[in-house]
C-alpha positions as YAML, in Angstrom:
chain: A
units: angstrom
residues:
- id: 1
  name: MET
  ca: [109.61, -110.84, 73.94]
- id: 2
  name: GLU
  ca: [109.48, -113.88, 71.65]
- id: 3
  name: HIS
  ca: [105.99, -115.03, 70.98]
- id: 4
  name: PRO
  ca: [105.40, -118.70, 71.65]
- id: 5
  name: ARG
  ca: [104.36, -120.85, 68.78]
- id: 6
  name: VAL
  ca: [100.68, -122.04, 68.83]
- id: 7
  name: SER
  ca: [99.29, -125.13, 67.12]
- id: 8
  name: VAL
  ca: [95.57, -124.71, 66.21]
- id: 9
  name: VAL
  ca: [93.93, -128.11, 66.03]
- id: 10
  name: ILE
  ca: [90.76, -128.46, 64.15]
- id: 11
  name: PRO
  ca: [88.78, -131.78, 63.87]
- id: 12
  name: THR
  ca: [86.33, -131.92, 60.94]
- id: 13
  name: TYR
  ca: [83.83, -134.50, 59.73]
- id: 14
  name: ARG
  ca: [82.14, -133.78, 56.38]
- id: 15
  name: MET
  ca: [82.13, -130.00, 57.19]
- id: 16
  name: ASP
  ca: [83.96, -128.50, 54.11]
- id: 17
  name: VAL
  ca: [82.00, -125.35, 53.74]
- id: 18
  name: GLN
  ca: [82.19, -124.55, 57.39]
- id: 19
  name: LEU
  ca: [85.80, -125.27, 57.50]
- id: 20
  name: ARG
  ca: [86.45, -122.61, 54.71]
- id: 21
  name: GLU
  ca: [84.84, -120.03, 56.82]
- id: 22
  name: CYS
  ca: [87.02, -121.01, 59.72]
- id: 23
  name: LEU
  ca: [90.36, -121.04, 57.83]
- id: 24
  name: THR
  ca: [89.40, -117.60, 56.22]
- id: 25
  name: CYS
  ca: [89.16, -116.35, 59.83]
- id: 26
  name: LEU
  ca: [92.45, -117.94, 60.94]
- id: 27
  name: ALA
  ca: [94.12, -116.35, 57.92]
- id: 28
  name: GLN
  ca: [93.21, -112.80, 59.35]
- id: 29
  name: GLN
  ca: [94.76, -113.49, 62.77]
- id: 30
  name: ILE
  ca: [96.76, -110.57, 64.32]
- id: 31
  name: TYR
  ca: [98.98, -113.13, 66.08]
- id: 32
  name: ARG
  ca: [101.21, -114.76, 63.45]
- id: 33
  name: ASN
  ca: [103.29, -117.37, 65.16]
- id: 34
  name: PHE
  ca: [101.05, -120.36, 64.68]
- id: 35
  name: VAL
  ca: [100.26, -123.32, 62.64]
- id: 36
  name: VAL
  ca: [96.79, -124.97, 61.89]
- id: 37
  name: VAL
  ca: [96.48, -128.73, 61.84]
- id: 38
  name: VAL
  ca: [93.04, -129.97, 60.21]
- id: 39
  name: VAL
  ca: [92.19, -133.47, 61.26]
- id: 40
  name: ASP
  ca: [89.84, -135.20, 58.75]
- id: 41
  name: ASN
  ca: [87.78, -137.68, 60.87]
- id: 42
  name: ASP
  ca: [85.92, -139.41, 58.18]
- id: 43
  name: ALA
  ca: [86.26, -143.16, 58.62]
- id: 44
  name: GLU
  ca: [85.71, -143.71, 54.83]
- id: 45
  name: ILE
  ca: [88.70, -141.63, 53.51]
- id: 46
  name: GLY
  ca: [91.52, -144.14, 53.99]
- id: 47
  name: GLU
  ca: [95.02, -143.11, 54.83]
- id: 48
  name: GLY
  ca: [94.95, -139.37, 53.78]
- id: 49
  name: PRO
  ca: [92.56, -136.54, 54.03]
- id: 50
  name: SER
  ca: [89.79, -136.43, 51.55]
- id: 51
  name: SER
  ca: [90.42, -134.80, 48.16]
- id: 52
  name: ARG
  ca: [88.02, -131.94, 49.22]
- id: 53
  name: ILE
  ca: [89.74, -131.24, 52.38]
- id: 54
  name: GLN
  ca: [93.43, -131.41, 50.73]
- id: 55
  name: ALA
  ca: [92.21, -129.00, 47.95]
- id: 56
  name: LEU
  ca: [90.97, -126.60, 50.67]
- id: 57
  name: ILE
  ca: [94.27, -126.85, 52.34]
- id: 58
  name: ASP
  ca: [96.21, -126.18, 49.20]
- id: 59
  name: GLU
  ca: [94.11, -123.26, 48.47]
- id: 60
  name: PHE
  ca: [94.80, -121.63, 51.84]
- id: 61
  name: SER
  ca: [98.47, -122.61, 51.92]
- id: 62
  name: ALA
  ca: [98.85, -120.84, 48.65]
- id: 63
  name: ILE
  ca: [97.81, -117.50, 50.32]
- id: 64
  name: GLY
  ca: [100.34, -117.88, 53.09]
- id: 65
  name: LEU
  ca: [98.18, -119.60, 55.85]
- id: 66
  name: PRO
  ca: [100.41, -122.32, 57.61]
- id: 67
  name: VAL
  ca: [98.12, -125.11, 57.48]
- id: 68
  name: VAL
  ca: [98.47, -128.93, 57.20]
- id: 69
  name: ALA
  ca: [95.83, -131.67, 56.84]
- id: 70
  name: MET
  ca: [96.00, -135.26, 58.17]
- id: 71
  name: ALA
  ca: [93.47, -138.10, 58.40]
- id: 72
  name: HIS
  ca: [92.40, -139.90, 61.64]
- id: 73
  name: THR
  ca: [89.73, -142.44, 61.10]
- id: 74
  name: GLU
  ca: [89.07, -143.49, 64.61]
- id: 75
  name: PRO
  ca: [85.68, -141.97, 65.08]
- id: 76
  name: GLY
  ca: [85.22, -139.14, 67.62]
- id: 77
  name: SER
  ca: [86.36, -135.52, 67.79]
- id: 78
  name: TYR
  ca: [88.55, -136.22, 70.84]
- id: 79
  name: ASN
  ca: [90.35, -138.89, 69.00]
- id: 80
  name: ALA
  ca: [90.84, -136.60, 66.16]
- id: 81
  name: ARG
  ca: [92.02, -133.70, 68.42]
- id: 82
  name: HIS
  ca: [94.60, -135.95, 70.22]
- id: 83
  name: ALA
  ca: [95.90, -137.14, 66.95]
- id: 84
  name: GLY
  ca: [96.24, -133.59, 65.92]
- id: 85
  name: VAL
  ca: [98.16, -132.67, 69.10]
- id: 86
  name: LEU
  ca: [100.61, -135.73, 68.43]
- id: 87
  name: ARG
  ca: [101.33, -134.22, 65.00]
- id: 88
  name: THR
  ca: [102.62, -130.90, 66.44]
- id: 89
  name: ARG
  ca: [105.40, -129.84, 68.66]
- id: 90
  name: SER
  ca: [104.48, -126.36, 69.61]
- id: 91
  name: GLU
  ca: [104.50, -124.98, 73.16]
- id: 92
  name: LEU
  ca: [100.99, -123.92, 73.20]
- id: 93
  name: ILE
  ca: [97.89, -125.87, 71.81]
- id: 94
  name: ALA
  ca: [94.65, -124.21, 70.77]
- id: 95
  name: PHE
  ca: [91.47, -125.90, 69.66]
- id: 96
  name: THR
  ca: [88.45, -124.71, 67.89]
- id: 97
  name: ASP
  ca: [85.84, -126.38, 65.78]
- id: 98
  name: ALA
  ca: [85.39, -126.45, 61.94]
- id: 99
  name: ASP
  ca: [82.12, -124.64, 62.14]
- id: 100
  name: CYS
  ca: [83.62, -121.74, 64.37]
- id: 101
  name: ARG
  ca: [84.81, -118.41, 63.24]
- id: 102
  name: PRO
  ca: [87.62, -117.01, 65.55]
- id: 103
  name: ARG
  ca: [87.85, -113.19, 65.65]
- id: 104
  name: SER
  ca: [91.10, -111.65, 64.36]
- id: 105
  name: SER
  ca: [92.21, -111.00, 67.87]
- id: 106
  name: TRP
  ca: [91.42, -114.66, 69.14]
- id: 107
  name: LEU
  ca: [95.11, -115.90, 69.34]
- id: 108
  name: GLU
  ca: [96.58, -112.64, 70.40]
- id: 109
  name: SER
  ca: [94.11, -112.36, 73.25]
- id: 110
  name: ALA
  ca: [94.61, -116.16, 74.25]
- id: 111
  name: VAL
  ca: [98.38, -115.88, 74.41]
- id: 112
  name: ALA
  ca: [98.19, -112.62, 76.38]
- id: 113
  name: ALA
  ca: [95.92, -114.15, 78.96]
- id: 114
  name: PHE
  ca: [98.11, -117.23, 79.15]
- id: 115
  name: ASP
  ca: [101.18, -115.02, 79.80]
- id: 116
  name: LEU
  ca: [99.44, -113.29, 82.84]
- id: 117
  name: HIS
  ca: [98.52, -116.65, 84.70]
- id: 118
  name: PRO
  ca: [101.63, -118.68, 85.55]
- id: 119
  name: ASN
  ca: [99.49, -121.72, 86.79]
- id: 120
  name: VAL
  ca: [96.98, -121.85, 84.08]
- id: 121
  name: GLY
  ca: [95.42, -125.05, 82.87]
- id: 122
  name: VAL
  ca: [93.03, -123.76, 80.24]
- id: 123
  name: ILE
  ca: [92.35, -120.37, 78.77]
- id: 124
  name: SER
  ca: [88.86, -120.07, 77.30]
- id: 125
  name: GLY
  ca: [86.33, -117.31, 76.21]
- id: 126
  name: PRO
  ca: [82.98, -116.53, 74.77]
- id: 127
  name: VAL
  ca: [81.61, -118.48, 71.85]
- id: 128
  name: VAL
  ca: [79.13, -116.07, 70.40]
- id: 129
  name: LEU
  ca: [76.16, -117.42, 68.83]
- id: 130
  name: PHE
  ca: [74.71, -115.55, 65.87]
- id: 131
  name: ALA
  ca: [71.55, -116.39, 63.83]
- id: 132
  name: ALA
  ca: [72.38, -117.80, 60.38]
- id: 133
  name: ASP
  ca: [68.82, -117.28, 59.18]
- id: 134
  name: ASP
  ca: [65.32, -116.45, 60.58]
- id: 135
  name: GLY
  ca: [63.88, -119.83, 60.61]
- id: 136
  name: PRO
  ca: [62.51, -121.70, 63.60]
- id: 137
  name: VAL
  ca: [65.60, -123.96, 64.14]
- id: 138
  name: SER
  ca: [67.98, -120.74, 64.41]
- id: 139
  name: SER
  ca: [65.43, -119.12, 66.76]
- id: 140
  name: TYR
  ca: [65.36, -122.19, 68.97]
- id: 141
  name: GLU
  ca: [69.25, -122.28, 69.04]
- id: 142
  name: MET
  ca: [69.33, -118.56, 69.81]
- id: 143
  name: ARG
  ca: [67.13, -119.08, 72.92]
- id: 144
  name: HIS
  ca: [68.60, -122.40, 74.24]
- id: 145
  name: SER
  ca: [72.17, -122.94, 73.13]
- id: 146
  name: TYR
  ca: [74.39, -121.31, 75.60]
- id: 147
  name: LEU
  ca: [77.87, -122.64, 74.27]
- id: 148
  name: ALA
  ca: [80.70, -120.99, 76.30]
- id: 149
  name: ARG
  ca: [79.76, -118.85, 79.29]
- id: 150
  name: ASN
  ca: [82.04, -117.13, 81.87]
- id: 151
  name: ASP
  ca: [80.97, -119.59, 84.45]
- id: 152
  name: ILE
  ca: [83.71, -122.19, 83.75]
- id: 153
  name: ASP
  ca: [83.87, -124.01, 87.11]
- id: 154
  name: ASP
  ca: [82.23, -126.99, 85.47]
- id: 155
  name: GLY
  ca: [84.58, -126.93, 82.56]
- id: 156
  name: CYS
  ca: [85.66, -125.25, 79.30]
- id: 157
  name: ILE
  ca: [84.67, -126.22, 75.75]
- id: 158
  name: THR
  ca: [86.95, -127.01, 72.86]
- id: 159
  name: ALA
  ca: [85.35, -124.62, 70.52]
- id: 160
  name: ASN
  ca: [87.53, -121.99, 72.28]
- id: 161
  name: TRP
  ca: [90.49, -123.43, 74.13]
- id: 162
  name: LEU
  ca: [94.18, -122.72, 74.75]
- id: 163
  name: MET
  ca: [96.57, -124.76, 76.89]
- id: 164
  name: SER
  ca: [100.26, -125.72, 77.30]
- id: 165
  name: ARG
  ca: [101.59, -128.81, 75.80]
- id: 166
  name: ARG
  ca: [103.16, -129.55, 79.12]
- id: 167
  name: VAL
  ca: [99.84, -129.74, 81.07]
- id: 168
  name: TYR
  ca: [98.36, -131.63, 78.09]
- id: 169
  name: ASP
  ca: [101.09, -134.35, 78.27]
- id: 170
  name: GLU
  ca: [101.18, -134.43, 82.00]
- id: 171
  name: LEU
  ca: [97.41, -135.20, 82.27]
- id: 172
  name: ASN
  ca: [97.40, -137.56, 79.14]
- id: 173
  name: GLY
  ca: [94.91, -135.49, 77.17]
- id: 174
  name: PHE
  ca: [91.26, -136.23, 76.56]
- id: 175
  name: ASP
  ca: [89.48, -139.27, 77.54]
- id: 176
  name: LEU
  ca: [89.25, -140.99, 74.07]
- id: 177
  name: SER
  ca: [86.48, -143.16, 74.98]
- id: 178
  name: LEU
  ca: [84.11, -140.15, 75.00]
- id: 179
  name: ARG
  ca: [82.10, -138.96, 71.97]
- id: 180
  name: SER
  ca: [80.83, -135.79, 73.68]
- id: 181
  name: GLY
  ca: [81.58, -133.98, 76.83]
- id: 182
  name: GLY
  ca: [85.33, -135.01, 76.79]
- id: 183
  name: ASP
  ca: [86.24, -131.23, 77.03]
- id: 184
  name: VAL
  ca: [84.34, -130.73, 80.21]
- id: 185
  name: GLU
  ca: [85.76, -134.01, 81.78]
- id: 186
  name: PHE
  ca: [89.30, -132.91, 80.75]
- id: 187
  name: SER
  ca: [88.76, -129.55, 82.37]
- id: 188
  name: GLN
  ca: [87.66, -131.13, 85.46]
- id: 189
  name: ARG
  ca: [90.81, -133.31, 85.69]
- id: 190
  name: ILE
  ca: [92.93, -130.14, 84.91]
- id: 191
  name: LYS
  ca: [91.27, -128.34, 87.74]
- id: 192
  name: ALA
  ca: [91.65, -131.38, 90.16]
- id: 193
  name: ALA
  ca: [95.42, -131.35, 89.30]
- id: 194
  name: GLY
  ca: [95.67, -127.85, 90.70]
- id: 195
  name: TYR
  ca: [95.74, -125.82, 87.61]
- id: 196
  name: SER
  ca: [93.29, -122.95, 86.97]
- id: 197
  name: LEU
  ca: [90.75, -122.44, 84.44]
- id: 198
  name: VAL
  ca: [90.82, -118.84, 83.27]
- id: 199
  name: TRP
  ca: [88.26, -116.95, 81.33]
- id: 200
  name: SER
  ca: [89.08, -114.14, 79.00]
- id: 201
  name: ASP
  ca: [86.30, -111.87, 77.73]
- id: 202
  name: VAL
  ca: [88.30, -110.85, 74.61]
- id: 203
  name: MET
  ca: [89.22, -114.27, 73.42]
- id: 204
  name: ILE
  ca: [86.15, -114.61, 71.23]
- id: 205
  name: VAL
  ca: [85.05, -117.21, 68.77]
- id: 206
  name: GLU
  ca: [81.65, -116.76, 66.77]
- id: 207
  name: HIS
  ca: [79.36, -119.64, 65.88]
- id: 208
  name: PRO
  ca: [76.35, -119.69, 63.49]
- id: 209
  name: THR
  ca: [73.16, -121.27, 64.55]
- id: 210
  name: ARG
  ca: [72.08, -124.47, 62.88]
- id: 211
  name: THR
  ca: [69.62, -124.10, 60.33]
- id: 212
  name: SER
  ca: [68.23, -127.60, 59.66]
- id: 213
  name: LEU
  ca: [66.22, -129.72, 62.02]
- id: 214
  name: GLN
  ca: [68.37, -132.73, 60.97]
- id: 215
  name: GLU
  ca: [71.63, -130.83, 62.06]
- id: 216
  name: LEU
  ca: [70.06, -129.89, 65.40]
- id: 217
  name: VAL
  ca: [68.77, -133.41, 66.21]
- id: 218
  name: ARG
  ca: [72.16, -134.84, 65.35]
- id: 219
  name: LYS
  ca: [73.82, -132.38, 67.90]
- id: 220
  name: HIS
  ca: [71.44, -133.30, 70.65]
- id: 221
  name: ARG
  ca: [71.82, -136.96, 70.02]
- id: 222
  name: ARG
  ca: [75.57, -136.63, 70.21]
- id: 223
  name: THR
  ca: [75.36, -134.39, 73.49]
- id: 224
  name: LEU
  ca: [72.78, -136.87, 75.03]
- id: 225
  name: GLY
  ca: [75.47, -139.60, 74.46]
- id: 226
  name: GLY
  ca: [78.01, -137.63, 76.37]
- id: 227
  name: ALA
  ca: [75.56, -137.21, 79.26]
- id: 228
  name: TRP
  ca: [74.85, -140.81, 79.00]
- id: 229
  name: ASN
  ca: [78.60, -141.66, 79.43]
- id: 230
  name: ARG
  ca: [78.98, -139.21, 82.34]
- id: 231
  name: SER
  ca: [76.02, -140.53, 84.41]
- id: 232
  name: PRO
  ca: [76.31, -143.16, 87.01]
- id: 233
  name: GLN
  ca: [75.52, -146.61, 85.76]
- id: 234
  name: SER
  ca: [72.95, -147.25, 88.40]
- id: 235
  name: PHE
  ca: [69.52, -146.04, 87.09]
- id: 236
  name: ARG
  ca: [71.47, -144.42, 84.21]
- id: 237
  name: ALA
  ca: [68.42, -144.59, 81.75]
- id: 238
  name: LEU
  ca: [66.00, -143.11, 84.32]
- id: 239
  name: ARG
  ca: [68.53, -140.31, 85.27]
- id: 240
  name: VAL
  ca: [68.98, -139.27, 81.53]
- id: 241
  name: LEU
  ca: [65.25, -139.65, 80.77]
- id: 242
  name: LYS
  ca: [64.38, -137.46, 83.86]
- id: 243
  name: HIS
  ca: [66.79, -134.73, 82.36]
- id: 244
  name: VAL
  ca: [65.34, -134.99, 78.94]
- id: 245
  name: LEU
  ca: [61.78, -134.59, 80.04]
- id: 246
  name: LYS
  ca: [62.46, -131.88, 82.63]
- id: 247
  name: ARG
  ca: [64.47, -129.85, 80.14]
- id: 248
  name: GLY
  ca: [61.77, -130.21, 77.42]
- id: 249
  name: TRP
  ca: [59.03, -129.20, 79.64]
- id: 250
  name: ARG
  ca: [61.01, -126.20, 80.94]
- id: 251
  name: ARG
  ca: [61.96, -124.91, 77.52]
- id: 252
  name: SER
  ca: [58.44, -125.42, 76.13]
- id: 253
  name: ARG
  ca: [56.99, -123.50, 79.03]
- id: 254
  name: SER
  ca: [59.51, -120.65, 78.59]
- id: 255
  name: ILE
  ca: [58.54, -120.31, 74.91]
- id: 256
  name: LEU
  ca: [54.69, -120.17, 75.80]
- id: 257
  name: GLN
  ca: [55.26, -117.56, 78.48]
- id: 258
  name: ASP
  ca: [57.50, -115.35, 76.62]
- id: 259
  name: PRO
  ca: [55.54, -112.14, 75.60]
- id: 260
  name: LYS
  ca: [58.16, -111.14, 72.99]
- id: 261
  name: VAL
  ca: [57.55, -114.10, 70.97]
- id: 262
  name: ASP
  ca: [54.39, -113.91, 68.57]
- id: 263
  name: ALA
  ca: [52.18, -116.90, 68.15]
- id: 264
  name: GLU
  ca: [53.50, -117.97, 64.65]
- id: 265
  name: ARG
  ca: [57.14, -117.85, 65.90]
- id: 266
  name: ALA
  ca: [56.32, -119.69, 69.16]
- id: 267
  name: ALA
  ca: [54.55, -122.32, 67.20]
- id: 268
  name: GLY
  ca: [57.53, -122.91, 64.92]
- id: 269
  name: ILE
  ca: [59.96, -123.06, 67.99]
- id: 270
  name: LEU
  ca: [57.74, -125.49, 69.82]
- id: 271
  name: ARG
  ca: [57.57, -127.79, 66.76]
- id: 272
  name: VAL
  ca: [61.35, -127.74, 66.93]
- id: 273
  name: GLN
  ca: [61.27, -128.43, 70.70]
- id: 274
  name: ARG
  ca: [59.04, -131.31, 70.29]
- id: 275
  name: ALA
  ca: [61.17, -132.98, 67.60]
- id: 276
  name: VAL
  ca: [64.37, -132.51, 69.76]
- id: 277
  name: THR
  ca: [62.60, -134.00, 72.77]
- id: 278
  name: LEU
  ca: [61.25, -137.05, 70.75]
- id: 279
  name: ALA
  ca: [64.67, -137.65, 69.27]
- id: 280
  name: GLU
  ca: [66.38, -137.46, 72.65]
- id: 281
  name: LEU
  ca: [63.63, -140.01, 74.06]
- id: 282
  name: ARG
  ca: [64.43, -142.45, 71.12]
- id: 283
  name: GLU
  ca: [68.26, -142.01, 71.84]
- id: 284
  name: VAL
  ca: [67.64, -142.86, 75.47]
- id: 285
  name: LEU
  ca: [65.79, -146.14, 74.57]
- id: 286
  name: ARG
  ca: [68.51, -146.84, 72.01]
- id: 287
  name: LEU
  ca: [71.31, -146.45, 74.47]
- id: 288
  name: ALA
  ca: [69.44, -148.51, 77.25]
- id: 289
  name: LEU
  ca: [69.26, -151.30, 74.85]
- id: 290
  name: GLY
  ca: [72.92, -151.53, 74.41]
- id: 291
  name: GLY
  ca: [73.37, -148.91, 71.34]
- id: 292
  name: LYS
  ca: [76.78, -146.93, 71.35]
- id: 293
  name: PRO
  ca: [76.73, -143.06, 71.51]
- id: 294
  name: GLU
  ca: [76.68, -141.12, 68.30]
- id: 295
  name: ARG
  ca: [79.79, -139.49, 67.03]
...
């Protein structure tokens, strides 16, 4: 049986170090009929990928990884992913992120699951979080960042995603106006069109925790923007504000009530939670005053 060709599309925005780890993992894939398209989404680079990204691509091409790079300066990861899809002609399309580390069996498991489900819309699987260090930001993420889970009725995430080009084209791909949450929105359209969302326990991608508060806050501002876009316009600010406050209170309480967390570590995690909640509150105010969601 001939193995279908897979295009792996990876958007990146100033993540050279993380991208190197991702490409290293892709070079070790058991499944070999694939090509990688890296989409440099830095608006300041001009017509081609940055020199840093191109040097990385050249390095991995030299060791046999089928990888190309392109630039797409329209901000937003979904814009970048869509541009990457248009660059390819493969029967199957896979997405992961520059800071993810697909296991060697990732594509093999994804294609095997795809072959078993004739009406599939998306194949997805676990995104396993691991602690990059022992600091409070990593500890916070290990407690509260769920990433992908096997309850995918609400949608899959593009950190770990495989689908057919036919379905992608039929449904016109991602909503390019979204900066965050576009994978969930697309998943819901795929499901509404009658296709299934399929979970594979063995299609595994790993993801390190963030280690700096700045990185974590940036992530929460971005995801809050996605929640803002998905919320009904009536009383939008109040809806999102309620969500921020409720989640912050719930998480703070869970830290204080956890007997497995000693006082010093709990204090560090609570400081992170306080900073995240304050950043989210400022972001709600900025968006309510007409600001645009962060990339």
